[in-house]
N, C-alpha and C positions, 0 to 999 in steps of 0.2 A: 143879286142872283135869284131867279125865280125858283120856287120849290119844285122838286121833282114830282111828276105825276106817275106813280108807280103802275097805273093801269095802261100807260102808253109805252109802246115798244121803243119809240124814239128816246124817251127819257130814260128808259132802262138801259139802252145802249150807251148813252152819254154817261150815266152813273157807272156802268161797268168799265168803260174806257178810262174814266178818271181814277177809279179805284185801282184798276190794273196798273196804271202809271205810277201811283203812289207806292204800291207793293213792290214793283220792279225797282223803284228808286231805293227803297229800304233794302232790297236784296243786292244792290249793285256792288257793295263792298265784298260780298261773298263770291261773286261771279269770277273775279280774277283768281281767287284762290282755287275755286273749283276747276277752272280751266287749266291751271298749272298741275293739279292732281291728275286730271284726265290725261294730259299729255305724258306725264311721267309714270303713271301707275296703271290707269285703266283707260287705254286709248279709245276703245270702242264705245264707251259710255260718255254721255254728256251731249247736250244739245244747247249750245250757247249762241249760235248764229244760224241764220236761215240756211246757209250752205251746208250745215252739219247733217241735214236730213239725207239719208241714203248715200252718205259719203263713203267712198271707197277707202280701204284701209292702207293704201299705198304710202301715204304720208303721215298717218297717225302714229306709227311706231318708229319714226325717224329719230326721236329723242331717247329711245330706249337702247342702250348698249348692254345692259345687265337687267334681266327680268326677275331678279330676286323678289322685289316688292310685289310684282304681279302674281308670282307664284305663292308668296306668303298671304296675299289677300285672297287668293283662291282657296288656300287652306283654311283661312278664317271663315269664309262663307260656308265651306263644307263642314267645318267643325261646328259652327252654330246650327246648321241644319241638322246634323246628327245629334247634337247635344241638347237643343231646345225643342225642335219639332221633328223628331225622327219618325218617318212614315211607318217604320217597321215595328214600333212599339208605342203603347199609350204614353202621351206626354201631358195629359191633363185629366182631371176627373171632376165631377160635380158633387157638391155636398150641400148640406142644409145649414142654415145659421144656428139651429138648435142641435147640439151634439147628440142628445138623447134620441131625437127624431132620426138623426142620421144612422144610428145603430139599428133601427127597426128594419128587419130583413126585407119586407116588400118595398120599402123606400129605397134601400140600397140597391136592390135588384132593378128597380125602375131607373135609377140614376145611371147604373152601369149600362143598361140597355140604350139609353139616350146617348151616352158617350160613344158607344160602339157605332151607332147610326151616324153620328157626326163625323167620326173617323172615316167612315166609308164615303161620306160626302166630300171630305177634304181629299181623299185619294182619287175620287172620280173626277173632280174638278181640277183646275190648274193651280190649286192652292200651293202646293209644295214647290212647283216650278217658280211661282211668283215670290215665295218666301226666300228661296235661294238667291234670286236676283236682288231682293231687298237687303239681304244680309251683306252682299258684296257692296251695294251702294252705301249702306251704313258704314262699312269699314273704310270705304274710300272717301265719301263726301260728308259723312256724319248725319245725313238725313235721307230718307227714302219715302216714296209715296206710291200708294197703290189704291185705285178706285175699285171698290167691291160692289158689284151690282147683281140683283137677282137674275137667275138664269133658269128658263123653263125646263131645261134638260138636266142640268147639273146642280141646281139650287142656287149656286153662287158662281161668279166668274170674276177673276181679277184682271184689271187693266193697269199694269205697272207703268208708272210715269218716270221718264228719265230725268236725271238732274239737269236743270237749266230750263226745262219746260214749265215748271210750276213756280208759283209765288204764293206764300202761305201767310196766314194771319192767326194770331192766338188771342185768347181772352185774358181777363185779368188773373186767372188761375194758371196760366201757362198752357192751356189746352188749345190744340189747333181746331179752329172753327170754320175757316174759310180756305178754299183752294181755287186759284185761278191758273188755268192751264192754257198755254199758247202752243199750238202745234199746227201742222200742215197735213192736208189731204189733197189728193188729186181731184180733178173736176168730176171724174167718174165716180169716185168714192163718195164725194159730197152729195151728188145728185141721188145716188142709191140709198144713202143713209137718211137724208133729210127730205127728199122729194124735190122735184124740179120747181114747183110753184113757190116753195119757201126760200129758194136761192135768190141771189141778187141778179140784177140784169146782166152783169158782166159774166157770171157763171152760166146763166142760161144761154148767152150768146156763144160762149165757148163750147157748151154742150151741143148746140145746134150745128156749129161748124166742125164738130167731132175732134176738138182739141182736148181730149179727155185726160191727157197726161200732165197738163198744166196744173200747178199747185195753187191751193187756196189756203190762206191763213185763217185759222179758226180759233176763237176764244171760248173756253168752257168754264163757266162760273158755277161754283158750288158754295153756298153760303147761307146763313140763317135768314129767314124771311122776317121782315119787319112786321109788327103787329098790324099796321095799317094796310099791309099787302095781302093779308089772309083772313079768311073766316074759319074759325076753328070748327064750326058745325058743318062746313062744306068738305066732303071727302075727296074731291077732285085733286089731282096732282099739283095743280097751280095754287092750292091753298094748304099744302103740307108744310111742316115746320122748316124744311130746308128746300131751297130752290135749286134747280138745275137748268141753266140757260146756255144755249149755243148761239153764237153770233159770228158773222164774218167780220174780220178786221179790214176796214176799208170798203166794205160793201155798202148796200143801201142803208140810209140812215134811219129808216122807219120800219125795219123788219128784223125779227129774230129767226134763226133757223129752227129752233125748238125750245119750248119751255115746259118743264115738268117739275117734279119734286120728290122728296124722300121723307119718310117718317123719322129716320135717324141719319146722322152724318155718315155718309158712305165712304169716307176717305180714311185710310190708314196712313198716318204720318209719323212713324217712330223716329226718334233721334238717339244717337249713340250716347252723347253726353251734352248737357246744356250749361252754358256759363251765364249766370245772371238771368236777365230777362230776354235773352236772345231767342229769336224765332227759330233759327236753324241751329243744328247741332255741330259739335266738334267730333273728330274722328281720329282713329289710329293713323290713317293716311296723312292727316294734317301733322300729326306728331312725327311721322317718319319722313316727311317730305324733304327736310334738310339733308338727312342721311341718303335719301334716294338721289338727290342731285349730286352729292359728293361722290356717290358710287358711280354714277354715269361719267363724271369727269375723270375719276381714277381709272375706269375701265378704258376711256378714250386715251389717256396718257400711257396706259400699259400697252395698248395696241400700237400707238406711235413709237414707243420704245422698242417693241419687238420688230416693227417695220424698219427702224434704223439699223437694227442688228442683221436683219435678213436682207434688206435692200439698202445698204448704205449709199450715200452720195459718192460719186466717183470723180477722180481727176483724170482727164483724157488728154493725151498729147495733141497739140494743135494740128499736127500732120494728118490726124485721123478725122478732122472736122468734116471733110467732104466725103468720107468713106463710110460705107455701111459697117457697123460693128455689132457683134453678137455678145452682149453682155449678160446673157442668162447663163446659168450654171452649165459648164461643158462647152460653151460657145467657142468657136474658132474664128480668129481674126487674121486675115491674110494681108500682108503689106508688100510693096515692091522692094527689091533688094536695096535700091538706092535710098529708100526712105526708112529702111529698118534701123532701129535704134540699137546702138551697142548695149551690152549688158550693164556696163557701168553707168550709162545714162538712165536706164530703166531703174536701177537701184537708187540712182541719185534723185529720182523724182520725175523723170521724163516719161515713164510708162503709164499704163492704165492701173490705177490703184485707188483705194478708198481715199476720200477727201480728208478723213481723220479716222483715227483708230476708235471704233465704236465698241466700248465695253461698258454696258449699262447693267447696273445691279438692281434687279427688280424685286429683291427679297423684301425690302421694307414696304414697297408699294403693295405687294401681294399680302403681306401680313395685315396692313391697314384695310385692304379690301375685305379680307375675311372678317375683321372686326366690325366693319360697317355692315356687312351682311348679317352678322349676328344681332346687331342693334335693330335692324329692319325686321328681322324675323320675330324678335321679342316685341316690337311695337305692335305687330299684327297677331300676337299670341300664338305664333307657330310653335314655339317651344312648349306651349301648354298642350295643344292638340296632337303634336308629334313628339311627345316627351320620350317615349321608348325608343323610337327610331333615331332621335337625335342624341341619345345617351351614348351610343357607340356599341360595337359588338362586344367589347371587353368589359363592359359595365355589368356588374352582377348586383341585383337587388331582389330582396324577398318580396312576396306578394303583399305583405303588410306595408313594406317600405314604398312600394309602387303606389298603393292606395293612398298612403299619407301624403306623398309628394303630389299626386294628382289632386287631392282635395285642397292642399295648400295652394297650388297654382290656380284652382278654380275660384278661390276666394277673390282673386283679382277681378273676376267677371261679375261679382255680386251686384254692385251698383248698376252696371250695364243690364244685367239680366232683369233686375227689378223694373227698370225703365221700359224694357221691351215687353214685360208682362203687362204693364199698365197701358202702354201706347200702341201695342201691336197685337199681342196674342189675345188678351181679354176682349178688346173690341171685335176682333175677328170671330171669337167664339159667340159673343152676344149677337152679332149679325147673322151668323149661321143658324143659331137657335131660333131667332125670330122668323127667319125665312122658312125654316122647316116647320115651325108652328103654324105659319100662314098656309103652307102647302098641305097640312094634315099628315105630316110624315113622322110625328111623334106618337108613341103609345099613350093611352089614357093614364094619367097619373093616379096614384093612390089617394084616397080621400084624406089621408093625414097631411098631404102636401097642399091642401086648399089654403090659399092666402099666405103661403110660406115663401120666403125669398131663397133663391139658390145662390150658392157661392162657387167660385172656380178655384181649384187647387191644382197647381202645376206639379207634375211628378216626372218631369223629364230628367235626363241624366244630369244636366247642369243644375236643375233645381234640387235634385236629390243630393248632389254633392254639397250644395250649400247647407242643406239640413243634416247631412251626415256628419258634419263637424260636431253637431250636438250629440250624436251617438257615442262619440269617444268617451265622454264622461260616464255614460251608462255602461259602456264596455268595461271601463276601469272599475266601476263600482261592482259589477257582477263578477269580474275576475277576482277582486279582493274578497268578496263574500264567499265564493266557491272555495278559495284557499282557506279561509277562516273556518268554513264548515268541516274541513278535514279534522280540525282540532275540536271544534265546538259545534256539533251538527244542529243543535237547536237554533242557531243563528238564521237558518233558512226560514224560520217562522216569521221573520221580520220582512220578508220579500213577498210582495203580491205578484205572483208569476203571471196571473191573468192580465193585470194592468201592464206589466212589463212586455208581454207579448203583443198587446194591442199598440203600445207606444212605439215599439220597435218596428212593427209592421207599417205604422203610419210614417215613420222616418224614412224607411226604405221604399215607400210607395207600393207596397204589396197590394195586388188586386183583392177586392173584398170577397170574391168568390173563394179565395183560398183560406179565408178565415171563417170558422164556424160561428154562426150567431150565438149570442150569450144565452138565449132561451133554449137553443138546441144543446148547447154545452151543458146547462143545468139539467135538462131532461136526460142527456146521456149519462151524466154522472150519477143521477138518481137511479137510473136503470142499472148502472154498474154496481152501485151500493146495495140495491135490492137483491141483485143476483148474488153478490158476495154474501149478504146476510142469509139468503136462502141456502146457499151452499154450506155456510157455517152451521145452520140449523140442522141440515141433513146429516152432516158429519157428527154433530153432537148426538143426534138420535141414534146413529149407528154405533157410536161409542157406548151409550147407555145400554143399548140392546146387547152388545157384546159383553158388557160388564155383568148384566143380569144373567146372561146365559152362563158365564163363567162361575158365578156364585151359585147357581142351581146345580152345577155338577160337582161341587166340592163335597167330600165325605167328612162329616163332622165327628164320626166315631173314631177317627184316627188322628194321630199327631200330625199337624200340618200348620203352616204359618197362618192361614186363614182361620183355622179352628182355634189356634192359640189367640188370635186377635179377638175372636168371639167368645172366648172363655170355654170352648169345648174341651180343652185339654185338662180341665180341673177334675178333681175327684168326683165320681157320681154320688148323688145324694141318696140317702137311705129312703127307699120307696115306702118304707113302713112309717115314716114320720108324716 
């Protein structure tokens, strides 16, 4: 085999096709599973065959007789959106690696300003819509993919990729580094995006003949560039660390639709959970698939049983074979007198009646259906996100009990949330920060941040719930100290209330603007102490002045307590001595 010439489009195409085939072969064992999940849980998602593009939903929902799993998945997606990336409240903040530097007020103020600007970018772009779709894909298929590219208007724009379109590759550390996407566009869309001259001869012919709605298979490759493919000193897109190449599958052998590049890997590919060295993740949908199948079968059997009771099979006399009969409720059937059956023949079995006595007890089936539904909801964490509504109207819980139960259930999402932070949210924040920095949308940083690394701290509802478990020990400690102080007040001297306030605010994710900086606190306390000392000095001077005035008005030639104290009440001395 000859070595590939990476400067040749022909050799690039051959390498891409070979690589794509290998990745699809590695993915083949997952496709069957994904297809089954798509049919039973999320019918509108999934692109596994060419015919799936723009496919009508008429036959996609035929396997679903009970939509419990679909609704539970919808609850999971909404719960993850509200709990991890709620658009209505801050869900992350920026800090410094140096804790002391992070307490410096100008630094904290700058970090908060940057976070506010990034939140506005997320709200203005399609970030939250894309994240919600990704959460549902994660819950169903275990893996979701979105390509995040710079946008001149909204800074960033997400291009979510549906399951079945992508094939991924990871490095030795388990990090996704390559994404091959196979999709379709119409001839009109292809020419508009890539230009007529870059398209194949077949596409150009269809364009000239105005067959604009015909589809074209396209392969988009995003992967690291080899060292021999790039010049680090060259700033052009074709020499960036990551390549981006579009090509027609089955088109001209010597032509690419477009080649460019990225400084960083632009693909978000989070996984719900990963077993071993698998490239693709496992999901709650995979866990619940057996229960979902059982539920569909039980609902089908229940419908059949009800149908037997409502519309039982009938025995009809042979005399009525050529006659029209009304067998619906209240129907009247007229027969000739000569053919009318006597009553004893009817009761003996000659009349119209049920073929057999249908008495079906559905109570056991209904009980099992309810049990399966609960298992499905639990698999999709619906009991976590809808804890209060599923508890029932007669359930009474205190606010403390509700909080404790909520935190206990949220612990089950701990490993999942950690993976989402590493594979989804942190890369998204890094991409957005870099694009905003390139566009000059960030304020000048303080001089103290020169050469300092920034870290991301997540303060969403789910992240806080994970950390709030650590606050229980602090609450118990402070509760016991307060009780003990009732008997021994000096025990409060052992508690550093300033450190306790900062620690608790950090656990709860309180915004820094609500906490007064330490320097300002010290100045405030000094001013308060000086004011109290001045007031005490003035009061002391007033007391001394009043005492002096009272002593000046005392008559010492008479018996009085003051005079007695001064010895004025003694016998007068002989002036002659």
